[in-house]
C-alpha positions as CSV (number, residue, x, y, z in Angstrom):
1,M,-118.0,-114.8,95.1
2,T,-119.3,-114.9,98.7
3,G,-116.1,-114.1,100.5
4,D,-116.3,-117.4,102.5
5,P,-113.0,-119.2,103.0
6,I,-112.3,-121.9,100.4
7,W,-109.9,-123.8,102.7
8,K,-108.1,-123.5,106.0
9,R,-105.2,-125.4,107.6
10,P,-104.4,-125.1,111.3
11,I,-100.7,-124.4,111.9
12,G,-100.6,-123.4,115.6
13,L,-99.8,-120.1,117.2
14,D,-96.8,-117.7,116.9
15,S,-95.3,-118.8,113.6
16,P,-91.8,-117.4,112.9
17,F,-92.9,-116.2,109.5
18,P,-96.2,-115.5,107.6
19,P,-97.1,-117.8,104.7
20,E,-94.7,-117.3,101.8
21,T,-95.7,-117.7,98.2
22,V,-93.7,-120.1,96.0
23,T,-94.2,-121.9,92.8
24,V,-93.8,-125.7,92.8
25,K,-95.9,-127.3,90.1
26,E,-98.6,-124.7,90.7
27,P,-98.7,-121.6,93.0
28,S,-98.2,-122.7,96.6
29,L,-97.5,-121.5,100.1
30,L,-94.7,-122.3,102.5
31,L,-96.0,-122.6,106.1
32,Y,-94.5,-123.5,109.4
33,D,-96.6,-125.7,111.7
34,T,-95.7,-124.8,115.2
35,R,-97.7,-127.8,116.6
36,H,-95.5,-130.4,114.9
37,N,-92.3,-128.4,114.1
38,D,-92.8,-129.0,110.4
39,L,-92.2,-126.9,107.3
40,L,-95.2,-127.4,104.9
41,C,-95.8,-126.6,101.2
42,V,-99.5,-126.5,100.3
43,T,-101.3,-125.4,97.1
44,Q,-102.9,-122.0,97.1
45,K,-106.0,-123.2,95.3
46,S,-107.1,-126.0,97.5
47,G,-104.7,-126.1,100.5
48,E,-103.7,-129.6,99.5
49,L,-100.4,-130.8,101.1
50,V,-97.5,-130.9,98.5
51,W,-94.8,-131.9,101.0
52,R,-94.0,-131.8,104.7
53,Q,-90.5,-131.7,106.3
54,Q,-89.6,-132.1,110.0
55,M,-87.4,-129.2,111.2
56,P,-84.6,-129.9,113.8
57,S,-85.6,-126.8,115.7
58,R,-87.8,-123.6,115.2
59,P,-86.8,-121.4,112.2
60,T,-85.4,-118.0,113.2
61,G,-87.3,-116.2,110.4
62,P,-88.7,-116.5,106.9
63,P,-86.9,-118.9,104.6
64,L,-84.9,-117.7,101.6
65,V,-86.2,-119.2,98.3
66,N,-83.9,-119.0,95.3
67,Q,-83.6,-121.1,92.1
68,G,-85.5,-124.2,93.3
69,T,-83.9,-124.3,96.8
70,I,-85.1,-123.2,100.3
71,V,-82.6,-122.0,102.9
72,V,-83.8,-122.1,106.5
73,S,-81.9,-121.1,109.6
74,C,-83.0,-122.6,112.9
75,Q,-82.6,-121.6,116.6
76,G,-80.6,-124.8,117.4
77,G,-77.8,-123.6,115.1
78,E,-78.8,-125.6,112.0
79,L,-78.7,-124.1,108.5
80,L,-80.7,-126.3,106.1
81,N,-80.9,-126.3,102.3
82,L,-84.1,-128.0,101.0
83,D,-85.3,-128.9,97.6
84,L,-88.3,-126.7,96.7
85,Q,-90.1,-129.4,94.7
86,T,-89.8,-132.3,97.2
87,G,-89.0,-130.6,100.6
88,A,-86.0,-133.1,101.0
89,I,-83.0,-131.8,102.9
90,A,-80.2,-131.5,100.4
91,A,-77.6,-130.2,102.8
92,Q,-77.3,-129.3,106.5
93,L,-74.8,-127.4,108.6
94,K,-74.7,-127.3,112.4
95,F,-73.1,-124.4,114.1
96,A,-71.9,-124.4,117.7
97,Q,-74.1,-121.4,118.6
98,P,-77.7,-120.6,117.9
99,L,-78.5,-118.7,114.7
100,V,-80.3,-115.3,114.9
101,G,-82.4,-113.9,112.0
102,A,-83.3,-115.1,108.6
103,P,-80.8,-116.4,106.1
């Protein structure tokens, strides 16, 4: 009603993608924390942490979210497949060269 922020979460500077809307158990956001090199899922309503996953290197762009999975490409040549509900890495590929662009 007042326009004041309800919650805030510091994630550092120069994130490779803006917050991305997803639905876990409730509407949530995917964020990248540049300070700790983590992919985060937080609830939209309160900003409460749903899960946190350490990334092997910086993402090259926004993740691809499809049918309960998240695909993230990283500058170090890693391509990760994460579970949307838990943030656990389900599969990982490592390429010999750096990846460019989003999956």
